[in-house]
py3Dmol code that shows the C-alpha trace and the ligand (Angstrom):
import py3Dmol

protein = """\
ATOM      1  CA  MET A   1       3.457  -5.624  -9.679  1.00  0.00           C
ATOM      2  CA  LYS A   2       1.872  -6.250  -6.328  1.00  0.00           C
ATOM      3  CA  PHE A   3      -1.566  -5.013  -5.350  1.00  0.00           C
ATOM      4  CA  PHE A   4      -2.195  -3.996  -1.753  1.00  0.00           C
ATOM      5  CA  ILE A   5      -5.535  -2.619  -0.672  1.00  0.00           C
ATOM      6  CA  ASP A   6      -5.594   0.722   1.305  1.00  0.00           C
ATOM      7  CA  THR A   7      -8.068   0.200   3.802  1.00  0.00           C
ATOM      8  CA  ALA A   8      -8.965  -0.990   7.454  1.00  0.00           C
ATOM      9  CA  ASN A   9     -12.288  -2.162   6.199  1.00  0.00           C
ATOM     10  CA  LEU A  10     -12.385  -6.016   6.674  1.00  0.00           C
ATOM     11  CA  GLN A  11     -15.400  -6.427   4.217  1.00  0.00           C
ATOM     12  CA  GLN A  12     -13.397  -4.710   1.377  1.00  0.00           C
ATOM     13  CA  ILE A  13     -10.175  -6.587   2.315  1.00  0.00           C
ATOM     14  CA  LEU A  14     -12.180  -9.938   2.245  1.00  0.00           C
ATOM     15  CA  GLU A  15     -13.797  -8.767  -1.248  1.00  0.00           C
ATOM     16  CA  ALA A  16     -10.326  -8.039  -2.664  1.00  0.00           C
ATOM     17  CA  HIS A  17      -8.867 -11.310  -1.288  1.00  0.00           C
ATOM     18  CA  GLU A  18     -11.683 -13.380  -2.833  1.00  0.00           C
ATOM     19  CA  MET A  19     -11.103 -11.669  -6.340  1.00  0.00           C
ATOM     20  CA  GLY A  20      -7.734 -13.418  -6.080  1.00  0.00           C
ATOM     21  CA  VAL A  21      -5.672 -10.214  -6.813  1.00  0.00           C
ATOM     22  CA  LEU A  22      -4.722  -9.226  -3.319  1.00  0.00           C
ATOM     23  CA  ASP A  23      -0.993  -9.282  -2.265  1.00  0.00           C
ATOM     24  CA  GLY A  24      -1.350  -7.182   1.002  1.00  0.00           C
ATOM     25  CA  VAL A  25      -3.075  -4.427   2.928  1.00  0.00           C
ATOM     26  CA  THR A  26      -1.877  -1.022   4.051  1.00  0.00           C
ATOM     27  CA  THR A  27      -3.392   0.923   6.855  1.00  0.00           C
ATOM     28  CA  ASN A  28      -2.837   4.338   8.413  1.00  0.00           C
ATOM     29  CA  PRO A  29      -4.304   6.125  11.483  1.00  0.00           C
ATOM     30  CA  SER A  30      -6.997   7.959   9.478  1.00  0.00           C
ATOM     31  CA  LEU A  31      -8.142   4.571   7.888  1.00  0.00           C
ATOM     32  CA  MET A  32      -8.295   2.963  11.314  1.00  0.00           C
ATOM     33  CA  ALA A  33     -10.277   5.967  12.586  1.00  0.00           C
ATOM     34  CA  LYS A  34     -12.742   5.855   9.609  1.00  0.00           C
ATOM     35  CA  GLU A  35     -13.580   2.145  10.768  1.00  0.00           C
ATOM     36  CA  GLY A  36     -14.067   3.426  14.334  1.00  0.00           C
ATOM     37  CA  ILE A  37     -11.034   1.351  15.673  1.00  0.00           C
ATOM     38  CA  SER A  38      -9.486   3.011  18.666  1.00  0.00           C
ATOM     39  CA  GLY A  39      -7.716   2.079  21.867  1.00  0.00           C
ATOM     40  CA  GLN A  40      -4.574   0.010  21.815  1.00  0.00           C
ATOM     41  CA  GLN A  41      -6.337  -3.483  22.364  1.00  0.00           C
ATOM     42  CA  HIS A  42      -8.908  -2.887  19.722  1.00  0.00           C
ATOM     43  CA  VAL A  43      -6.255  -1.729  17.318  1.00  0.00           C
ATOM     44  CA  LEU A  44      -3.981  -4.687  17.910  1.00  0.00           C
ATOM     45  CA  ALA A  45      -6.960  -7.113  17.538  1.00  0.00           C
ATOM     46  CA  HIS A  46      -8.200  -5.439  14.240  1.00  0.00           C
ATOM     47  CA  TYR A  47      -4.485  -5.974  12.857  1.00  0.00           C
ATOM     48  CA  GLN A  48      -4.782  -9.639  13.949  1.00  0.00           C
ATOM     49  CA  SER A  49      -8.170  -9.626  11.932  1.00  0.00           C
ATOM     50  CA  ILE A  50      -6.593  -8.210   8.943  1.00  0.00           C
ATOM     51  CA  CYS A  51      -3.698 -10.733   8.945  1.00  0.00           C
ATOM     52  CA  SER A  52      -6.263 -13.661   9.340  1.00  0.00           C
ATOM     53  CA  ILE A  53      -7.801 -12.551   5.833  1.00  0.00           C
ATOM     54  CA  THR A  54      -4.817 -11.647   3.710  1.00  0.00           C
ATOM     55  CA  ASP A  55      -2.070 -13.841   2.551  1.00  0.00           C
ATOM     56  CA  GLY A  56       0.404 -10.870   2.229  1.00  0.00           C
ATOM     57  CA  ASP A  57       2.041  -8.107   4.213  1.00  0.00           C
ATOM     58  CA  VAL A  58       0.062  -5.760   6.507  1.00  0.00           C
ATOM     59  CA  SER A  59       1.424  -2.371   6.963  1.00  0.00           C
ATOM     60  CA  ALA A  60       0.518  -1.125  10.490  1.00  0.00           C
ATOM     61  CA  GLU A  61       1.433   2.507  11.365  1.00  0.00           C
ATOM     62  CA  VAL A  62       3.072   3.690  14.597  1.00  0.00           C
ATOM     63  CA  ILE A  63       1.597   6.814  16.003  1.00  0.00           C
ATOM     64  CA  SER A  64       4.635   7.746  17.912  1.00  0.00           C
ATOM     65  CA  THR A  65       7.322  10.245  16.677  1.00  0.00           C
ATOM     66  CA  SER A  66      10.204   9.873  18.943  1.00  0.00           C
ATOM     67  CA  TYR A  67      12.769   7.128  18.517  1.00  0.00           C
ATOM     68  CA  ASP A  68      12.364   5.278  21.820  1.00  0.00           C
ATOM     69  CA  GLU A  69       8.430   5.257  21.477  1.00  0.00           C
ATOM     70  CA  ILE A  70       8.714   4.246  17.698  1.00  0.00           C
ATOM     71  CA  ILE A  71      10.925   1.428  18.637  1.00  0.00           C
ATOM     72  CA  SER A  72       8.668   0.143  21.474  1.00  0.00           C
ATOM     73  CA  GLU A  73       5.410   0.520  19.428  1.00  0.00           C
ATOM     74  CA  GLY A  74       6.961  -0.933  16.380  1.00  0.00           C
ATOM     75  CA  GLU A  75       8.210  -4.000  18.274  1.00  0.00           C
ATOM     76  CA  GLU A  76       4.888  -4.535  19.796  1.00  0.00           C
ATOM     77  CA  LEU A  77       3.256  -4.298  16.394  1.00  0.00           C
ATOM     78  CA  ALA A  78       5.737  -6.663  14.693  1.00  0.00           C
ATOM     79  CA  SER A  79       5.249  -9.195  17.411  1.00  0.00           C
ATOM     80  CA  LEU A  80       1.477  -9.494  16.570  1.00  0.00           C
ATOM     81  CA  HIS A  81       2.064 -11.637  13.258  1.00  0.00           C
ATOM     82  CA  SER A  82       4.874 -12.347  10.904  1.00  0.00           C
ATOM     83  CA  LYS A  83       2.806 -10.606   8.171  1.00  0.00           C
ATOM     84  CA  ILE A  84       3.128  -7.094   9.955  1.00  0.00           C
ATOM     85  CA  VAL A  85       5.357  -4.465   8.516  1.00  0.00           C
ATOM     86  CA  VAL A  86       5.632  -1.468  10.773  1.00  0.00           C
ATOM     87  CA  LYS A  87       4.903   1.625   8.962  1.00  0.00           C
ATOM     88  CA  VAL A  88       7.152   4.564  10.076  1.00  0.00           C
ATOM     89  CA  PRO A  89       6.829   8.360   9.085  1.00  0.00           C
ATOM     90  CA  MET A  90       9.587  10.054   7.192  1.00  0.00           C
ATOM     91  CA  ILE A  91      11.148  12.089   9.969  1.00  0.00           C
ATOM     92  CA  LYS A  92      14.520  11.954  11.605  1.00  0.00           C
ATOM     93  CA  ASP A  93      13.656   9.531  14.428  1.00  0.00           C
ATOM     94  CA  GLY A  94      11.607   7.514  11.913  1.00  0.00           C
ATOM     95  CA  ILE A  95      14.758   6.831   9.824  1.00  0.00           C
ATOM     96  CA  LYS A  96      16.908   5.997  12.880  1.00  0.00           C
ATOM     97  CA  ALA A  97      14.107   3.564  13.923  1.00  0.00           C
ATOM     98  CA  ILE A  98      14.065   2.140  10.445  1.00  0.00           C
ATOM     99  CA  ARG A  99      17.808   1.367  10.604  1.00  0.00           C
ATOM    100  CA  TYR A 100      17.319  -0.191  14.095  1.00  0.00           C
ATOM    101  CA  PHE A 101      14.412  -2.285  12.812  1.00  0.00           C
ATOM    102  CA  SER A 102      16.177  -3.418   9.600  1.00  0.00           C
ATOM    103  CA  SER A 103      19.176  -4.698  12.044  1.00  0.00           C
ATOM    104  CA  LYS A 104      16.636  -6.715  13.952  1.00  0.00           C
ATOM    105  CA  GLY A 105      14.937  -8.246  10.847  1.00  0.00           C
ATOM    106  CA  ILE A 106      11.659  -6.298  11.400  1.00  0.00           C
ATOM    107  CA  ARG A 107      10.369  -5.219   7.998  1.00  0.00           C
ATOM    108  CA  THR A 108       9.231  -1.595   7.667  1.00  0.00           C
ATOM    109  CA  ASN A 109       7.439   0.743   5.246  1.00  0.00           C
ATOM    110  CA  CYS A 110       8.685   4.360   5.223  1.00  0.00           C
ATOM    111  CA  THR A 111       5.606   6.536   4.800  1.00  0.00           C
ATOM    112  CA  LEU A 112       4.597  10.124   3.907  1.00  0.00           C
ATOM    113  CA  VAL A 113       7.224  10.326   1.117  1.00  0.00           C
ATOM    114  CA  PHE A 114       7.080  13.294  -1.235  1.00  0.00           C
ATOM    115  CA  SER A 115      10.607  13.551  -2.611  1.00  0.00           C
ATOM    116  CA  SER A 116      13.303  11.401  -4.144  1.00  0.00           C
ATOM    117  CA  GLY A 117      15.739  12.747  -1.373  1.00  0.00           C
ATOM    118  CA  GLN A 118      13.438  11.394   1.124  1.00  0.00           C
ATOM    119  CA  ALA A 119      13.224   7.928  -0.735  1.00  0.00           C
ATOM    120  CA  LEU A 120      16.951   7.755  -0.923  1.00  0.00           C
ATOM    121  CA  LEU A 121      17.222   8.180   2.913  1.00  0.00           C
ATOM    122  CA  ALA A 122      14.752   5.532   3.434  1.00  0.00           C
ATOM    123  CA  ALA A 123      16.718   3.103   1.231  1.00  0.00           C
ATOM    124  CA  LYS A 124      19.970   3.934   3.000  1.00  0.00           C
ATOM    125  CA  ALA A 125      18.177   3.158   6.179  1.00  0.00           C
ATOM    126  CA  GLY A 126      17.130  -0.371   4.994  1.00  0.00           C
ATOM    127  CA  ALA A 127      13.256   0.202   4.743  1.00  0.00           C
ATOM    128  CA  THR A 128      11.595  -2.722   3.101  1.00  0.00           C
ATOM    129  CA  TYR A 129       8.970  -0.421   1.293  1.00  0.00           C
ATOM    130  CA  VAL A 130       8.971   3.340   0.602  1.00  0.00           C
ATOM    131  CA  SER A 131       5.552   4.869   0.192  1.00  0.00           C
ATOM    132  CA  PRO A 132       5.545   7.839  -2.226  1.00  0.00           C
ATOM    133  CA  PHE A 133       2.006   9.599  -2.025  1.00  0.00           C
ATOM    134  CA  VAL A 134       1.345  10.078  -5.674  1.00  0.00           C
ATOM    135  CA  GLY A 135      -2.262  11.365  -5.237  1.00  0.00           C
ATOM    136  CA  ARG A 136      -1.441  14.017  -2.634  1.00  0.00           C
ATOM    137  CA  LEU A 137       1.423  15.318  -4.813  1.00  0.00           C
ATOM    138  CA  ASP A 138      -0.953  15.658  -7.828  1.00  0.00           C
ATOM    139  CA  ASP A 139      -3.515  17.486  -5.544  1.00  0.00           C
ATOM    140  CA  ILE A 140      -0.955  20.342  -5.056  1.00  0.00           C
ATOM    141  CA  SER A 141      -0.018  20.434  -8.919  1.00  0.00           C
ATOM    142  CA  TYR A 142       3.216  18.409  -8.438  1.00  0.00           C
ATOM    143  CA  ASP A 143       3.608  15.360 -10.573  1.00  0.00           C
ATOM    144  CA  GLY A 144       3.270  12.181  -8.521  1.00  0.00           C
ATOM    145  CA  MET A 145       4.285   9.984 -11.505  1.00  0.00           C
ATOM    146  CA  GLN A 146       7.668  11.739 -11.997  1.00  0.00           C
ATOM    147  CA  LEU A 147       8.481  10.902  -8.420  1.00  0.00           C
ATOM    148  CA  ILE A 148       7.923   7.256  -8.915  1.00  0.00           C
ATOM    149  CA  SER A 149      10.033   7.420 -12.085  1.00  0.00           C
ATOM    150  CA  ASP A 150      12.878   9.314 -10.075  1.00  0.00           C
ATOM    151  CA  ILE A 151      12.831   6.818  -7.371  1.00  0.00           C
ATOM    152  CA  ARG A 152      13.001   3.868  -9.709  1.00  0.00           C
ATOM    153  CA  LEU A 153      16.052   5.442 -11.438  1.00  0.00           C
ATOM    154  CA  ILE A 154      17.966   6.183  -8.166  1.00  0.00           C
ATOM    155  CA  TYR A 155      17.168   2.823  -6.623  1.00  0.00           C
ATOM    156  CA  ASP A 156      18.218   0.942  -9.869  1.00  0.00           C
ATOM    157  CA  ASN A 157      21.426   3.191 -10.050  1.00  0.00           C
ATOM    158  CA  TYR A 158      22.535   1.755  -6.776  1.00  0.00           C
ATOM    159  CA  GLY A 159      20.690  -1.598  -6.576  1.00  0.00           C
ATOM    160  CA  TYR A 160      18.659  -0.729  -3.487  1.00  0.00           C
ATOM    161  CA  GLN A 161      16.374  -3.495  -2.580  1.00  0.00           C
ATOM    162  CA  THR A 162      13.804  -1.285  -1.046  1.00  0.00           C
ATOM    163  CA  GLN A 163      10.435  -1.781  -2.715  1.00  0.00           C
ATOM    164  CA  ILE A 164       8.591   1.252  -4.279  1.00  0.00           C
ATOM    165  CA  LEU A 165       5.062   1.180  -2.978  1.00  0.00           C
ATOM    166  CA  ALA A 166       3.055   3.765  -4.822  1.00  0.00           C
ATOM    167  CA  ALA A 167       0.551   5.238  -2.191  1.00  0.00           C
ATOM    168  CA  SER A 168      -2.219   7.615  -2.388  1.00  0.00           C
ATOM    169  CA  VAL A 169      -3.426   6.085  -5.643  1.00  0.00           C
ATOM    170  CA  ARG A 170      -6.709   7.563  -6.611  1.00  0.00           C
ATOM    171  CA  THR A 171      -7.293   6.387 -10.347  1.00  0.00           C
ATOM    172  CA  PRO A 172      -7.209   3.518 -12.450  1.00  0.00           C
ATOM    173  CA  MET A 173      -4.619   5.325 -14.717  1.00  0.00           C
ATOM    174  CA  HIS A 174      -2.312   5.832 -11.568  1.00  0.00           C
ATOM    175  CA  ILE A 175      -2.193   2.084 -11.423  1.00  0.00           C
ATOM    176  CA  VAL A 176      -1.440   1.620 -14.971  1.00  0.00           C
ATOM    177  CA  ASN A 177       1.264   4.441 -15.065  1.00  0.00           C
ATOM    178  CA  CYS A 178       2.970   2.931 -11.762  1.00  0.00           C
ATOM    179  CA  ALA A 179       3.079  -0.544 -13.707  1.00  0.00           C
ATOM    180  CA  LYS A 180       4.729   1.330 -16.724  1.00  0.00           C
ATOM    181  CA  LEU A 181       7.262   3.074 -14.479  1.00  0.00           C
ATOM    182  CA  GLY A 182       8.229  -0.068 -12.516  1.00  0.00           C
ATOM    183  CA  ALA A 183       6.773   0.619  -9.189  1.00  0.00           C
ATOM    184  CA  ASP A 184       6.937  -2.702  -7.275  1.00  0.00           C
ATOM    185  CA  VAL A 185       3.558  -2.285  -5.379  1.00  0.00           C
ATOM    186  CA  ILE A 186       0.493   0.015  -5.720  1.00  0.00           C
ATOM    187  CA  THR A 187      -1.881   0.485  -2.696  1.00  0.00           C
ATOM    188  CA  ALA A 188      -5.246   1.719  -3.451  1.00  0.00           C
ATOM    189  CA  PRO A 189      -8.873   1.705  -2.398  1.00  0.00           C
ATOM    190  CA  LEU A 190     -11.049  -1.133  -3.534  1.00  0.00           C
ATOM    191  CA  SER A 191     -13.123   1.103  -5.762  1.00  0.00           C
ATOM    192  CA  VAL A 192      -9.820   2.040  -7.648  1.00  0.00           C
ATOM    193  CA  ILE A 193      -8.724  -1.435  -7.972  1.00  0.00           C
ATOM    194  CA  THR A 194     -11.956  -2.698  -9.422  1.00  0.00           C
ATOM    195  CA  SER A 195     -12.258   0.085 -11.785  1.00  0.00           C
ATOM    196  CA  LEU A 196      -9.557  -1.510 -13.709  1.00  0.00           C
ATOM    197  CA  LEU A 197     -12.331  -3.874 -14.820  1.00  0.00           C
ATOM    198  CA  ASN A 198     -14.346  -1.446 -16.760  1.00  0.00           C
ATOM    199  CA  HIS A 199     -14.364  -0.832 -20.455  1.00  0.00           C
ATOM    200  CA  PRO A 200     -17.277   0.132 -22.531  1.00  0.00           C
ATOM    201  CA  LEU A 201     -16.494  -2.315 -25.283  1.00  0.00           C
ATOM    202  CA  THR A 202     -16.382  -5.260 -22.702  1.00  0.00           C
ATOM    203  CA  ALA A 203     -19.834  -4.192 -21.432  1.00  0.00           C
ATOM    204  CA  SER A 204     -21.355  -3.716 -24.831  1.00  0.00           C
ATOM    205  CA  GLY A 205     -19.548  -6.862 -26.240  1.00  0.00           C
ATOM    206  CA  LEU A 206     -20.856  -8.996 -23.438  1.00  0.00           C
ATOM    207  CA  SER A 207     -24.435  -7.802 -23.619  1.00  0.00           C
ATOM    208  CA  GLN A 208     -24.388  -8.717 -27.393  1.00  0.00           C
ATOM    209  CA  PHE A 209     -22.855 -12.209 -26.828  1.00  0.00           C
ATOM    210  CA  LEU A 210     -25.580 -12.931 -24.265  1.00  0.00           C
ATOM    211  CA  ALA A 211     -28.290 -11.464 -26.427  1.00  0.00           C
ATOM    212  CA  ASP A 212     -27.210 -13.642 -29.481  1.00  0.00           C
ATOM    213  CA  HIS A 213     -27.050 -16.731 -27.162  1.00  0.00           C
ATOM    214  CA  LYS A 214     -30.715 -16.109 -26.149  1.00  0.00           C
ATOM    215  CA  LYS A 215     -31.833 -15.587 -29.784  1.00  0.00           C
ATOM    216  CA  ALA A 216     -29.996 -18.770 -31.001  1.00  0.00           C
ATOM    217  CA  ALA A 217     -31.485 -20.760 -28.149  1.00  0.00           C
ATOM    218  CA  GLY A 218     -34.901 -19.434 -28.803  1.00  0.00           C
ATOM    219  CA  LEU A 219     -35.240 -17.897 -25.255  1.00  0.00           C
TER     220      LEU A 219
END
"""
ligand_1 = """\
12
E4P
C -0.473 5.124 2.225
O 0.061 4.075 2.773
C -1.625 5.830 2.704
O -2.427 4.930 3.500
C -2.638 6.086 1.675
O -2.149 5.664 0.411
C -2.819 7.724 1.602
O -3.882 7.917 0.391
P -4.699 9.095 0.401
O -3.939 10.248 -0.015
O -5.781 8.961 -0.561
O -5.341 9.521 1.895
"""
view = py3Dmol.view(width=600, height=400)
view.addModel(protein, "pdb")
view.setStyle({"model": 0}, {"cartoon": {"style": "trace"}})
view.addModel(ligand_1, "xyz")
view.setStyle({"model": 1}, {"stick": {}})
view.zoomTo()
view.show()
């Protein structure tokens, strides 16, 4: 399973990259705003900076919602770097644009997906990735993991090549459960990825090993 980091923060992207477990980056307009990135030139330059850190795919989201504008914004983003994947919202014009991008060899990430029917449409349009938002579903008492399982079943039934990119991942167990269910990718904040490191027996075991070593060495 691939690990993407869900942030526009360059320091955090670098930290995940240096851990050696980073396969790509996802961003969205809220994450860009959180870093204070606004204005077309700044946005484009920021994506270039992200592409210079990671070896993997970088999802750059369009803010347009009409077909012609999505195409022109998406083509500009895609021309920035070969790592760019154009992130397109799950709306009618978005699906039409994903079909167009697919025919031109431009890779896409269909975002804001909350149902298996939406995921089916994204795959039929030729999306490279589909992003079901598991955390936001859990927030409203739906079952985010059930959606991952349903999409996996549907894609496997028909051999769709669209990769399931579980998004809105908020906990380490979201990551583990996505791995069990066969999601192709998870995207999560750095804090959630690094929380996979933690286990109390690892911490206490390490303390004991170091204490015993000191004792034996007479330190
Ligand atoms: C997906 O690509 C989104 O950027 C993201 O995962 C949304 O996460 P949130 O629901 O925690 O904002």
